[in-house]
Each structure stands twice: as C-alpha cells, then as structure tokens.
C-alpha positions in Angstrom: -8.5 21.4 7.0 -9.6 18.1 6.0 -11.1 18.3 2.5 -13.6 15.9 0.3 -14.0 18.4 -2.4 -11.1 18.5 -4.8 -11.4 19.1 -8.4 -9.1 17.9 -11.1 -7.7 21.1 -12.1 -7.0 22.0 -8.6 -5.1 18.7 -7.9 -3.1 19.1 -11.4 -2.0 22.5 -10.4 -1.0 21.3 -6.8 1.3 18.5 -8.3 3.0 21.1 -10.8 3.7 23.9 -8.0 7.0 24.6 -8.0 9.0 21.9 -6.3 10.5 23.7 -3.5 6.9 25.3 -2.3 5.2 22.0 -3.3 7.6 20.1 -0.2 7.5 22.8 2.0 3.6 22.8 2.1 3.9 19.2 2.5 6.2 19.0 5.2 4.7 21.6 7.2 0.9 19.7 7.0 3.1 16.5 7.8 4.3 18.0 10.8 0.9 19.2 12.0 -0.5 15.8 12.1 2.6 13.4 12.4 6.0 12.7 13.9 8.2 14.1 11.3 11.0 11.7 12.2 8.8 8.4 12.5 8.1 6.0 10.2 5.6 3.1 10.2 7.2 -0.3 8.9 5.0 -3.0 7.9 5.7 -6.3 6.4 4.0 -7.9 3.6 3.4 -11.7 3.1 1.9 -13.6 0.0 -0.4 -16.2 1.8 -1.5 -17.6 -1.6 0.3 -16.6 -5.0 -0.5 -16.6 -8.7 -3.4 -17.9 -10.4 -5.3 -15.0 -10.1 -8.2 -14.9 -12.9 -8.0 -10.7 -13.2 -5.9 -9.4 -16.2 -4.5 -6.6 -14.4 -1.7 -5.5 -17.0 1.1 -4.8 -14.2 0.7 -8.0 -12.2 2.7 -11.1 -12.6 0.2 -13.2 -10.7 -2.5 -13.2 -13.3 -3.1 -16.4 -15.4 -3.0 -14.3 -18.4 0.5 -13.8 -18.6 3.4 -16.0 -18.4 5.8 -14.6 -15.6 7.5 -17.4 -14.0 5.8 -16.8 -10.8 6.0 -19.9 -8.3 2.4 -20.6 -7.8 1.3 -21.8 -4.2 -1.9 -22.4 -2.5 -2.9 -20.8 0.8 0.1 -21.2 3.2 -0.5 -23.1 6.5 -0.9 -21.0 9.9 2.4 -22.3 11.2 4.1 -20.9 8.4 2.1 -17.3 8.5 2.9 -17.5 12.3 6.8 -17.8 11.8 6.8 -15.0 9.2 4.8 -13.0 11.5 7.1 -13.3 14.4 10.2 -12.7 12.2 8.4 -9.5 11.1 7.8 -8.2 14.4 11.4 -9.2 15.7 12.7 -7.2 12.7 10.8 -4.2 13.9 7.3 -4.3 12.0 4.3 -3.1 13.7 1.8 -4.0 11.0 1.9 -7.3 9.1 -0.1 -7.8 5.7 -1.1 -10.8 4.2 -2.0 -10.9 0.4 -3.9 -13.7 -1.5 -4.1 -13.5 -5.2 -7.6 -14.0 -5.6 -10.5 -12.0 -7.3 -12.9 -12.6 -4.8 -12.5 -15.1 -1.9 -15.1 -17.8 -1.4 -16.7 -17.8 2.1 -14.5 -20.8 3.4 -11.4 -19.0 1.9 -12.6 -16.0 4.2 -13.2 -18.2 7.2 -9.6 -19.6 6.7 -7.9 -16.2 6.5 -10.0 -14.9 9.7 -8.1 -17.6 11.7 -4.8 -16.2 10.5 -5.7 -12.6 11.3 -6.6 -14.0 14.7 -3.3 -15.6 15.3 -1.3 -13.0 13.8 -2.8 -10.6 16.4 -1.9 -12.6 19.2 1.8 -12.3 18.2 1.0 -8.4 18.8 1.0 -7.1 15.1 -1.7 -4.8 13.6 -3.1 -6.9 10.6 -4.0 -6.1 7.3 -5.2 -8.3 4.5 -5.7 -7.8 0.5 -7.8 -10.6 -0.8 -9.8 -9.1 -3.8 -13.3 -8.3 -3.8 -15.3 -8.7 -0.7 -19.2 -9.1 0.1 -20.7 -7.0 3.1 -20.9 -10.4 4.9 -17.2 -11.3 4.0 -16.1 -8.1 5.1 -18.0 -8.4 8.6 -16.6 -11.9 9.3 -13.0 -10.5 9.0 -14.0 -7.6 11.1 -15.4 -10.1 13.8 -11.6 -11.7 13.7 -10.2 -8.7 14.4 -8.6 -7.3 11.3 -7.4 -3.8 11.5 -7.1 -2.9 8.0 -8.1 -4.0 4.5 -6.0 -3.2 1.5 -8.0 -2.6 -1.7 -6.1 -0.2 -4.4 -7.8 2.0 -6.8 -4.7 1.4 -8.8 -5.4 4.5 -11.2 -7.9 7.1 -12.4 -11.3 5.9 -13.2 -10.9 7.3 -16.7 -7.7 5.3 -17.3 -8.6 2.2 -15.4 -10.3 0.1 -18.4 -7.0 0.5 -20.3 -5.1 -1.6 -17.2 -8.0 -3.9 -16.2 -10.9 -5.2 -18.2 -11.9 -8.2 -15.5 -13.6 -5.9 -12.9 -14.7 -2.3 -12.8 -14.1 0.9 -11.1 -17.2 0.7 -9.1 -16.5 -3.0 -7.8 -13.3 -1.8 -6.1 -15.6 1.3 -4.5 -18.4 -1.2 -3.5 -15.8 -3.2 -1.5 -14.1 -0.2 0.1 -17.5 0.4 1.3 -18.2 -2.8 2.5 -15.1 -2.7 4.4 -16.2 0.7 6.1 -19.5 -0.4 6.9 -17.7 -3.4 8.7 -15.9 -0.9 10.8 -12.8 -1.6 9.4 -9.8 0.7 8.3 -9.0 1.2 4.8 -5.7 0.9 3.1 -6.1 2.1 -0.6 -3.8 3.9 -2.9 -2.4 3.2 -6.5 0.2 2.7 -9.0 2.4 5.5 -10.7 4.3 4.8 -13.8 2.0 2.9 -15.8 2.1 5.2 -18.8 -0.5 8.1 -17.2 -0.2 11.6 -17.6 0.2 13.9 -14.7 -3.7 14.6 -14.9 -4.1 10.6 -14.8 -2.1 10.8 -11.3 -4.0 13.9 -10.1 -7.3 11.6 -10.9 -6.0 8.9 -8.9 -5.4 11.1 -5.8 -8.7 12.9 -6.4 -10.9 9.7 -6.2 -8.8 8.9 -2.8 -9.1 12.4 -1.1 -12.9 12.7 -2.1 -13.9 9.4 -0.7 -16.5 9.9 2.1 -13.8 9.1 4.7 -10.0 9.1 3.7 -7.8 5.9 3.6 -6.1 5.6 6.7 -2.9 4.3 4.8 -2.4 5.3 1.1 0.4 3.1 -0.4 2.1 4.9 -3.3 3.5 2.3 -5.8 6.1 2.9 -8.6 5.3 0.4 -11.2 7.8 -2.6 -11.0 8.0 -3.7 -14.6 8.0 -7.6 -14.7 8.6 -9.2 -18.2 5.5 -11.0 -19.6 3.2 -8.6 -18.2 1.9 -6.1 -20.8 3.3 -2.9 -19.3 6.7 -4.3 -19.4 8.6 -1.8 -21.4 6.8 1.2 -20.4 8.7 4.3 -20.1 9.5 4.8 -16.6 8.2 7.7 -14.5 10.5 10.6 -13.7 11.5 10.2 -9.9 10.9 13.8 -9.2 7.0 13.4 -10.4 6.8 10.6 -8.2 8.0 12.4 -5.4 5.4 15.4 -6.5 2.5 12.8 -6.2 3.6 11.7 -3.0 3.8 15.5 -1.5 0.2 16.3 -3.1 -1.2 13.0 -1.4 0.4 14.2 2.0 -1.4 17.6 1.3 -4.7 16.4 0.1 -4.9 13.5 2.8 -3.0 14.9 6.0 -4.1 12.5 8.8 -3.2 9.2 6.5 -0.1 7.1 6.4 1.3 7.4 3.1 3.5 4.4 2.1 6.3 3.9 -0.1 5.5 0.8 -1.4 6.6 -1.2 -4.4 9.5 0.4 -6.6 11.7 1.2 -3.6 14.5 -1.0 -5.2 14.7 1.4 -8.3 15.0 4.8 -6.0 18.0 6.2 -4.7 18.6 6.7 -1.0 18.3 10.8 -1.9 15.0 10.0 -3.8 13.6 8.4 -0.6 14.7 10.9 1.6 13.0 13.3 -0.4 9.7 11.3 -0.4 10.0 11.2 3.6 10.4 15.0 3.5 7.4 15.2 1.2 5.4 13.3 3.8 5.8 9.5 3.2 6.0 7.8 6.9 5.2 4.2 6.3 7.5 1.8 4.2 7.4 -2.2 3.7 10.3 -3.7 5.0 11.8 -7.2 3.7 13.4 -8.0 0.8 10.4 -9.2 -0.8 6.8 -7.7 -1.4 4.2 -10.0 -2.8 6.3 -11.4 -5.9 8.8 -8.3 -6.4 11.9 -7.3 -4.8 12.2 -4.6 -1.9 15.2 -3.2 -0.3 16.7 -5.8 2.3 16.7 -5.0 6.1 20.5 -3.5 6.0 19.6 -0.7 3.4 16.7 0.3 5.3 18.7 0.3 8.5 21.4 2.3 7.2 18.8 4.6 5.4 17.1 5.3 8.5 20.3 5.9 10.5 21.7 8.4 8.1 18.3 10.4 8.1 17.7 10.2 11.8 14.8 8.4 11.3 13.1 5.9 13.9 10.7 2.8 13.3 7.4 4.0 14.8 6.7 1.9 18.0 3.6 -0.3 18.2 0.8 0.8 20.5 -0.4 -3.0 20.5 0.7 -6.1 22.0 4.0 -6.4 23.6 5.7 -3.2 25.3 8.8 -4.4 23.9 8.0 -3.5 20.4 11.3 -2.3 18.6 12.0 1.5 18.3 14.6 0.8 15.5 14.6 -1.0 12.0 16.9 -4.0 13.0 
C-alpha cells in the first residue's frame, strides 16, 4: 500500500525492528514492485564545479571552506556529450548533470536546457541538479525534455539549520513543488552520517514519504568526510544503521528507485550486497561523483557478477542499450 501519512514514532520503530525482520519485509515489498536482480546504473558529471555561495557543512564546493576543489565554469557541449557517450558505452541509462549554484540565472538555465537536449539525443535519460528553481525555470527545463530534477532535502527539517544556513527547508520544498508543477520527475533524498540520531534519519524519510507524490528516485548518501569542511571528523555511522535506513526507505516508498550514492567507497562488498537485499536498486557508476570518489567500473562489474545482478536496460534511445555493466 502506498502511504503518505507516516508519523515519527512509527518510522523510528520501523528502522529499529529486528534486522532480519526489517530486511525480509523490505525485500518482500521490493519484489512486488521491482526486478530483484536488476539495478539501474546512472552516471553523474559535474558540469560546473566549485564557487558555490551556500554554506552546506558537508560540501567541498562551498566558497566558505578551503578544500582544494578545482573550480571550473560550465562545461562546453562537446565535453558533456563525450562524457554522456562514454557513460552509455559503460552501461549507464541515466546521465545526471550537477552544477554548483545556489540558484541558476535564466541564462544559465537556457545553457543547461541545451545540454539536456543534446544528451537526450545520445539516448540517455537526463537529470540535473542546479539548486533552487523558479516555476518558469522548471518549465523551461521540462520543455527541453529534462526527465528528472534532483534537489535533496539532505536531513530532517529540525536538523536542517545545523547543516545549512543560507537557505531554508521551505526553499527546498518550493523547488520540488515547481519541478512537479512543470511535469518532471523528482530525484530527492538525503545524507546519513552527519551526526544525526536515528530519530533524525527517521525525520528525513518521513518528509520524503509524506510528500504529495513520492520521489521517483531516492538517493541515500553516506557522508563523505572532506578535509576542510565543518563535518570532517564527524563520528562515522554504523553501516548496519545505514542499511536499516535503506530498508525503511524501500518499505515507505515502494515504487521509488532507492539509489546508493555517495559513500560506497567506504562500504565493503558485503555491505553493498545487504543494501541491495534491503531494496536499493540504483547506483552511480564511474570513479568520481561530483567531487568525491566512487568505486571504479571494474569493482562494480565484479560486484554485480558475484551477486548475479544485471544492469537495468534502458527503455529509451537505442535498442542496443547494455544489459551488463562493462
């Protein structure tokens, strides 16, 4: 049953169920809505890096922190297309483009709209993350054919001010509403391991699952601690608690793709296998996300082979979409 009426104590109890019972329920629900042995493969490209005026305490791209990020402006179309073709050749079905902006200008949105149209011609689903959008900007991206817009909630509303002060939770919700109004699909999740309690992790899932429509994609990130950011040195989250949260996300948002995003380099193959069993069915492939490391293609290929998992075949573009991670 698809629900939008969860309460905090219910979600805390859900995450805290006996581990075997929690994973059994998550896997049972997963099989009702998804192929249990197929995983969507997406690729993420930073099309504009660094120089962001936001003060997100986890982010190496913020101008407020000295992290040694190589700052660059918006990439030219040819460079983005080369990356998209390489992503498709590597088995990706979705191509995500991220720009370190607080909110893009109308001119910048037009430039990204051109990139979206070009990448779609390669035969990939498209997703962008550009910061806050107005109604008009969201509509322009939708008109260009953008499939998904990513705008994470990051954490529970009551913890948000401890992580970010340069925008509000309501700002994020407003952008999500603008994306929905424009007819695009939503990619929205958060980051675990920023010092929050189980109640805080439950609060994030509560906000996501009680949205009027569940996000079609829910990226679950483990904090990647970058030296120079305020969250560097935070006590690391127990990986079993991470897996519990993945399982709860699957139970609460059964139709969504639950994506293992940042932090996979710190997870063993066994931990990732448990995440897949708990209902995760999407990953980012490639040796780098926006500015942080990611497992290389050979590692992911070996993991998929050992688990009997196949990459989900694209339903758009060429009929020659790869069925395995290469």
